[in-house]
Structure formats: C-alpha cells, structure tokens
C-alpha positions as CSV (number, residue, x, y, z in Angstrom):
1,X,-10.9,7.0,-99.5
2,X,-8.9,4.0,-101.1
3,X,-6.7,4.7,-104.0
4,X,-8.7,3.8,-107.2
5,X,-6.2,4.7,-109.9
6,X,-6.5,1.3,-111.6
7,X,-10.2,2.1,-112.2
8,X,-9.3,5.3,-114.2
9,X,-10.7,4.6,-117.8
10,X,-7.9,4.4,-120.3
11,X,-9.1,7.4,-122.5
12,X,-8.9,9.6,-119.2
13,X,-5.6,8.3,-118.3
14,X,-4.1,9.8,-121.4
15,X,-5.9,13.0,-120.5
16,X,-4.5,13.2,-117.0
17,X,-0.9,12.7,-118.0
18,X,-1.3,15.2,-120.8
19,X,-3.0,17.7,-118.7
20,X,-0.5,17.7,-115.9
21,X,2.2,19.7,-118.1
22,X,-0.2,22.6,-119.2
23,X,-0.9,25.1,-116.1
24,X,2.5,25.4,-114.8
25,X,3.8,27.9,-117.3
26,X,0.2,29.0,-118.2
27,X,0.2,27.1,-121.5
28,X,3.4,25.3,-121.9
29,X,4.0,24.7,-125.5
30,X,4.9,21.1,-126.0
31,X,6.4,19.3,-129.1
32,X,6.5,16.2,-131.2
33,X,9.3,13.8,-131.3
34,X,12.6,15.1,-133.3
35,X,11.9,15.4,-137.1
36,X,14.4,16.7,-139.7
37,X,13.4,20.4,-140.2
38,X,12.9,21.8,-143.6
39,X,13.0,25.4,-144.0
40,X,11.8,27.0,-147.1
41,X,12.1,30.9,-147.1
42,X,14.0,30.9,-143.8
43,X,14.8,34.5,-143.7
44,X,11.3,35.7,-144.3
45,X,10.1,33.1,-141.6
46,X,12.7,34.1,-139.2
47,X,11.5,37.8,-139.4
48,X,8.0,36.6,-138.8
49,X,9.1,34.8,-135.8
50,X,10.9,37.7,-134.2
51,X,7.9,39.8,-134.9
52,X,5.5,37.4,-133.1
53,X,7.9,37.1,-130.2
54,X,8.1,40.8,-129.7
55,X,4.2,41.1,-129.8
56,X,3.6,38.6,-127.3
57,X,6.3,39.8,-124.9
58,X,4.9,43.3,-125.0
59,X,1.3,42.1,-124.8
60,X,2.3,40.0,-121.6
61,X,3.7,43.0,-119.8
62,X,7.1,43.6,-121.4
63,X,10.5,42.0,-121.3
64,X,11.4,43.9,-118.1
65,X,8.6,42.4,-116.2
66,X,9.1,39.0,-117.6
67,X,12.6,39.0,-116.5
68,X,12.0,40.5,-113.3
69,X,11.1,37.5,-111.1
70,X,13.0,34.5,-109.9
71,X,10.3,32.0,-109.7
72,X,6.5,31.3,-109.6
73,X,4.0,29.1,-107.9
74,X,0.5,28.7,-109.4
75,X,-2.7,26.7,-108.0
76,X,-5.5,25.6,-110.2
77,X,-8.7,23.8,-110.3
78,X,-9.2,21.1,-113.0
79,X,-12.5,19.8,-114.0
80,X,-13.1,16.8,-116.5
81,X,-17.0,16.8,-116.7
82,X,-17.4,13.6,-118.8
83,X,-15.2,11.6,-116.0
84,X,-16.8,13.3,-113.1
85,X,-13.2,14.3,-112.0
86,X,-12.2,17.4,-110.0
87,X,-8.4,17.9,-109.3
88,X,-6.1,20.4,-107.6
89,X,-3.0,21.5,-109.5
90,X,0.0,23.1,-107.9
91,X,3.1,24.1,-109.9
92,X,6.3,25.7,-109.1
93,X,9.1,26.9,-111.6
94,X,12.3,28.9,-111.4
95,X,14.5,31.2,-113.5
96,X,17.1,28.5,-113.3
97,X,14.8,26.0,-115.1
98,X,13.8,23.9,-112.0
99,X,10.2,22.9,-112.2
100,X,7.9,20.6,-110.2
101,X,4.1,20.1,-110.5
102,X,1.5,18.2,-108.8
103,X,-2.2,17.2,-109.6
104,X,-4.0,15.7,-106.8
105,X,-7.5,13.8,-107.7
106,X,-9.2,12.7,-104.6
107,X,-9.6,8.9,-104.8
108,X,-7.0,8.4,-107.5
109,X,-3.8,9.8,-106.0
110,X,-1.2,12.4,-106.9
111,X,0.4,12.8,-110.3
112,X,3.7,14.5,-110.3
113,X,6.6,15.5,-112.5
114,X,9.6,17.9,-112.6
115,X,12.9,18.9,-113.9
116,X,15.8,19.3,-111.6
117,X,19.2,19.8,-112.9
118,X,19.3,17.7,-116.1
119,X,16.9,15.1,-114.7
120,X,13.4,15.0,-115.9
121,X,11.2,12.7,-114.2
122,X,7.4,11.8,-113.6
123,X,5.6,9.8,-110.7
124,X,2.0,8.8,-110.3
125,X,-0.2,6.0,-109.2
126,X,-0.6,4.6,-112.8
127,X,2.9,4.3,-114.0
128,X,5.0,4.8,-110.8
129,X,8.3,6.7,-110.8
130,X,9.9,7.1,-114.2
131,X,13.2,9.0,-115.3
132,X,12.2,10.6,-118.7
133,X,14.3,10.7,-121.8
134,X,14.1,11.5,-125.5
135,X,11.1,13.4,-126.7
136,X,9.4,13.3,-123.2
137,X,12.7,14.9,-121.7
138,X,13.0,17.5,-124.4
139,X,9.3,18.4,-123.9
140,X,9.6,18.9,-120.3
141,X,12.9,20.8,-120.6
142,X,10.8,23.4,-122.7
143,X,8.1,23.3,-120.0
144,X,10.6,24.4,-117.4
145,X,11.0,27.8,-118.8
146,X,9.8,30.4,-116.4
147,X,8.5,32.6,-119.1
148,X,8.1,30.8,-122.3
149,X,7.8,33.9,-124.5
150,X,11.3,34.8,-123.8
151,X,12.4,31.6,-125.3
152,X,10.5,31.6,-128.6
153,X,13.4,32.4,-130.8
154,X,15.4,29.6,-129.0
155,X,12.5,26.9,-129.1
156,X,11.3,27.7,-132.6
157,X,12.9,28.1,-136.1
158,X,10.0,29.8,-138.1
159,X,6.7,31.3,-137.8
160,X,4.3,32.2,-140.8
161,X,0.9,33.9,-141.0
162,X,-1.6,31.3,-142.2
163,X,-4.8,33.2,-141.9
164,X,-7.5,34.8,-139.7
165,X,-10.2,33.3,-137.5
166,X,-12.4,34.3,-134.6
167,X,-11.9,32.7,-131.1
168,X,-15.0,33.6,-129.1
169,X,-15.5,37.4,-129.9
170,X,-11.9,38.0,-130.8
171,X,-10.5,38.4,-134.4
172,X,-7.3,36.7,-134.6
173,X,-4.3,36.2,-136.6
174,X,-3.3,32.6,-136.9
175,X,0.4,31.6,-137.0
176,X,2.0,28.2,-138.0
177,X,5.3,27.7,-135.9
178,X,8.1,25.1,-136.5
179,X,10.0,24.0,-133.4
180,X,13.6,23.5,-133.5
181,X,13.0,19.7,-133.8
182,X,10.7,20.3,-136.8
183,X,7.2,19.8,-135.3
184,X,4.4,22.1,-136.0
185,X,2.2,24.3,-133.5
186,X,-0.5,26.9,-134.1
187,X,-1.0,30.2,-132.3
188,X,-4.1,32.3,-132.4
189,X,-3.1,35.9,-131.4
190,X,-6.1,38.4,-130.7
191,X,-5.7,41.5,-133.0
192,X,-6.8,44.0,-130.3
193,X,-5.1,42.9,-127.1
194,X,-2.4,40.7,-128.8
195,X,-2.9,38.1,-126.2
196,X,-2.2,34.5,-127.1
197,X,-5.8,33.1,-126.8
198,X,-5.5,29.7,-128.4
199,X,-2.7,27.1,-129.1
200,X,-3.0,23.8,-130.8
201,X,-0.1,21.4,-130.0
202,X,0.8,17.8,-129.4
203,X,2.0,16.4,-126.2
204,X,4.3,13.3,-125.9
205,X,3.5,11.0,-123.0
206,X,4.0,7.3,-122.0
207,X,0.3,7.0,-123.5
208,X,1.5,8.3,-126.8
209,X,1.0,11.4,-128.8
210,X,-1.8,13.6,-127.3
211,X,-3.1,16.3,-129.6
212,X,-4.6,19.2,-127.8
213,X,-6.3,22.6,-128.4
214,X,-6.2,25.2,-125.5
215,X,-8.4,28.3,-125.6
216,X,-7.6,31.0,-122.9
217,X,-9.6,33.6,-121.4
218,X,-10.3,36.0,-118.4
219,X,-6.8,37.6,-118.6
220,X,-5.9,39.2,-115.3
221,X,-2.7,41.1,-114.3
222,X,-0.4,40.0,-111.6
223,X,2.9,41.6,-110.6
224,X,2.6,43.5,-114.1
225,X,2.0,40.4,-116.1
226,X,-1.1,39.1,-117.8
227,X,-2.2,35.6,-117.1
228,X,-5.1,33.6,-118.6
229,X,-7.2,32.5,-115.6
230,X,-9.6,30.4,-117.7
231,X,-8.6,27.6,-119.9
232,X,-10.8,25.4,-122.1
233,X,-8.8,22.3,-123.1
234,X,-9.9,19.8,-125.7
235,X,-8.4,16.3,-126.8
236,X,-10.5,14.7,-129.4
237,X,-14.0,14.9,-128.2
238,X,-13.1,15.2,-124.5
239,X,-13.2,18.5,-122.8
240,X,-11.7,19.9,-119.6
241,X,-11.7,23.2,-117.8
242,X,-9.0,24.7,-115.8
243,X,-9.1,27.8,-113.6
244,X,-6.3,29.5,-112.0
245,X,-6.9,30.3,-108.4
246,X,-3.7,31.8,-107.3
247,X,-0.4,33.0,-108.8
248,X,2.6,34.1,-106.7
249,X,6.0,35.1,-107.7
250,X,9.4,35.2,-105.8
251,X,8.1,32.6,-103.3
252,X,10.4,30.5,-100.9
253,X,10.5,27.1,-102.5
254,X,9.2,24.2,-100.5
255,X,11.4,21.1,-100.1
256,X,9.0,19.1,-102.3
257,X,9.4,21.7,-105.1
258,X,13.3,21.7,-105.1
259,X,13.9,18.0,-104.4
260,X,13.8,14.9,-106.6
261,X,11.5,12.4,-104.9
262,X,13.2,9.4,-103.1
263,X,11.6,6.8,-105.6
264,X,13.0,8.6,-108.5
265,X,16.3,9.1,-106.9
266,X,16.4,5.2,-106.4
267,X,15.9,4.9,-110.2
268,X,18.8,7.1,-110.8
269,X,21.1,5.4,-108.4
270,X,20.2,1.9,-109.9
271,X,20.9,3.3,-113.4
272,X,24.3,4.7,-112.3
273,X,25.3,1.3,-110.8
274,X,24.2,-0.6,-114.0
275,X,26.1,1.7,-116.0
276,X,29.2,1.4,-113.8
277,X,29.0,-2.5,-113.8
278,X,28.7,-2.5,-117.4
279,X,31.8,-0.2,-117.9
280,X,33.6,-2.5,-115.5
281,X,32.7,-5.5,-117.6
282,X,33.6,-3.8,-120.7
283,X,37.1,-2.9,-119.3
284,X,37.6,-6.6,-118.3
285,X,36.7,-7.9,-121.6
286,X,38.9,-5.3,-123.4
287,X,41.8,-6.3,-121.1
288,X,41.3,-10.0,-121.7
289,X,41.1,-9.6,-125.4
290,X,44.5,-7.6,-125.4
291,X,46.6,-10.5,-123.9
C-alpha cells in the first residue's frame, strides 16, 4: 500500500505526534515550555510531593522492584476511531536513559523518536528527520526515565491536594503538581489501590502544545510491577484507545533500539560541520581585526 502520510488530516497529525510519547513509560509525564516557577508555601508543598512519590512507588510494587530492571520493551495497539486508524506501537527504554519508540500505521508509515546520549530526535513521514531542542528535548529527556515514579522528586518541585473526584468507580484524591520548569500537571490517585488512574498534561510538539487527559485501567502485574493495560486518551473532542499487548523486562536491545538512525546522524554531522565552519570564520575575523 502506498504511503499516504500527506493525506492524514491536520487534526490527526497532532494526535499522532503527541500520542507517540505516551506508552513507552506507561504514561510519560510531559511538560510545558520553561516558565519562572513561583513556590508559595514551599516547605508544605515539598512534604506533599514526597508523600505522593512514596505512595506511587509503593503502589507500583516498591522501590526495590522498580530499581531491579535494566530495561523494558513494550508493544501496544492504538486505535483512533474517528480517523479509522489502527497502529502498532513498540517502545524500548533503559536504566541509563536510552529510549526509542516506533508507531507504525499501515498505509501511513513509521513514526519514530528516541533519546540516545544527549541527542533527542524524531523521524516520521510528515516532518522527516529532526534533532530536537528546547522544550521538546526536555520533554523527551523526562520520557527517557525507565521508572518515572523514581524521578518525581527531581522532575517536580511541589504537589498539593486540590480535591476529590471519581474516575470510573474509583474515589480519587486529586493532586496539582508543578514541574521544575514551572508548568502544571494533575494526578488522580485511587484511594483504595493508590494507583495513578488519571493524568492531565500538555505535550510539546512541532504541531504546538497538545493538551491531553489519560485515564488508565486494567492494571496487571508484570515482574512484580503493576502496569495499566488500558488507556483512554482524549485531546479536545478526539478520543483514542491504547491497549498494552506485551511488557518485557531485561531484554537484549535490538540495533534499531540503541542506534541513532542514519537520517538523524546526517543532520548531526551537518550541524557539526556548520558549527566548525562558523568557528573557523570567527577566528579568521578576530585575527584580521587584531592586525
């Protein structure tokens, strides 16, 4: 079947680019561009943040279980009913912060992104190969955490309880969190299980800011850790469903998972060449002006 990426409606392009980042860490918590943080009542909020982190770590399976594994590979099925789109997602992450993921849509192509070393990148039929920087790079750096709950005290500066709500049949405590860059997110934590069952966040992409709400359910235990196998994702009025099909820990990474694609590598080399020529020109100009 021919590649029809140009025929993807614009509103669904944003969905696809935002959706790619979610399943690899089983709800990756994204962030807005940097903003100057304001921290009223810092000591009290910090205590709430520590309490929340402890609760989520224990509910997931405990710190020892979270720290046990060196990497994880997940495969998922994604359905966007309004666009009649079905996709297969594969994601890999390592303890060292290496991350790669791919979402393949028949007839449209392969949407990939990754974090290798200090290089954040994406490659897809719509935008081609890109080296990410700024807010997009910061977002993907956070997404490269193998176990995000272990990084809550580093990725956020405060958390406050803002109320109680039901998510499905679960009574939940609602928390408002502030990231280290000053953006806001919300967590809904089930009172009985202490599972994180809902998140509201904003993803940063080439299409702009993408507000999303993710509801998680059907928690299953894999390698002593609880994972949500069903996710209902909403962006505006558009809805998506994601189902985890397989979760494997401590796998042998494949070449594609641990290697920057040739197209991205070519961009890096061109960037390096441009910077070197610019530096050489600067040195020549400074030498001439000093005569």
